[in-house]
C-alpha positions in Angstrom: 114.9 -49.7 91.0 114.9 -46.1 89.9 118.0 -44.2 91.0 117.8 -40.8 92.5 119.8 -39.2 89.6 117.2 -40.6 87.1 114.3 -39.1 89.2 116.1 -35.8 89.4 116.6 -35.7 85.6 113.0 -36.7 85.0 111.8 -33.9 87.4 113.9 -31.3 85.6 112.8 -32.4 82.1 109.1 -32.4 83.2 109.5 -29.0 84.8 110.9 -27.5 81.6 108.2 -29.1 79.5 105.6 -27.4 81.8 107.4 -24.1 81.6 107.5 -24.3 77.8 103.8 -25.1 77.7 103.1 -22.1 79.9 105.1 -19.8 77.6 103.2 -21.2 74.5 99.8 -20.7 76.1 100.7 -17.2 77.3 101.6 -16.2 73.7 98.5 -17.8 72.2 95.9 -16.5 74.7 95.3 -12.7 74.9 95.5 -11.0 78.3 92.8 -8.5 77.4 89.5 -9.7 75.9 88.5 -8.4 72.5 85.4 -6.4 73.8 87.6 -4.7 76.4 90.1 -3.6 73.7 87.2 -2.3 71.6 85.9 -0.3 74.6 89.3 1.2 75.2 89.6 2.3 71.6 86.1 3.9 71.9 87.2 5.7 75.1 90.4 6.9 73.5 88.5 8.2 70.5 86.0 10.1 72.7 88.8 11.6 74.7 90.5 12.9 71.5 87.2 14.4 70.3 85.8 15.8 73.5 88.7 16.6 75.8 91.5 17.3 73.3 89.0 18.9 70.9 90.5 17.3 67.8 88.7 18.2 64.6 86.8 15.6 62.6 88.3 14.1 59.5 87.1 15.7 56.3 86.0 13.2 53.7 86.2 14.5 50.2 83.5 12.7 48.2 83.6 13.0 44.4 80.5 12.8 42.3 81.1 9.2 41.4 81.2 8.2 45.1 77.7 9.1 45.8 75.2 6.3 46.0 72.2 6.6 43.7 69.0 5.3 45.1 66.2 4.2 42.8 62.8 5.4 43.5 60.6 2.6 44.9 57.9 1.2 42.6 54.4 2.2 43.4 51.5 0.2 42.1 47.9 1.3 41.5 46.7 -1.2 44.1 48.4 0.9 46.8 45.6 2.3 48.9 47.5 5.6 49.4 47.2 6.3 45.7 43.4 6.3 45.4 42.3 9.4 43.6 39.5 11.7 44.8 36.4 11.5 42.7 36.1 15.3 42.9 33.8 15.3 45.8 36.5 15.7 48.5 35.4 12.5 50.3 36.9 9.2 49.4 34.5 6.4 48.7 35.7 3.2 50.2 32.8 1.1 49.0 30.8 1.2 52.3 27.4 2.9 52.5 27.5 6.1 54.4 24.5 7.1 56.5 23.5 10.7 56.7 23.0 11.9 60.3 19.3 12.3 61.1 18.2 15.7 62.1 16.0 15.1 65.1 15.0 18.7 66.0 
């Protein structure tokens, strides 16, 4: 049979194992979700800019820090590049009918 002192020791050991597991889980799992922390940081930023009227940070860009953008390639098949034939109207290949004067 199990003596009462053995049962008491087993209970105390199990209790401390559970307390240890609780402490480990508390340190591993955050109390505040990540999206809530992000929202608090945004709110704090807005408060400093709007209410406290803190100036924006000045960024000093040097010439070599600018990004150069290459012009996009434009091909002759682009419909926006069709040149006028001098008549002012573009000819898209369809026959145009003159309106009949019915007076």
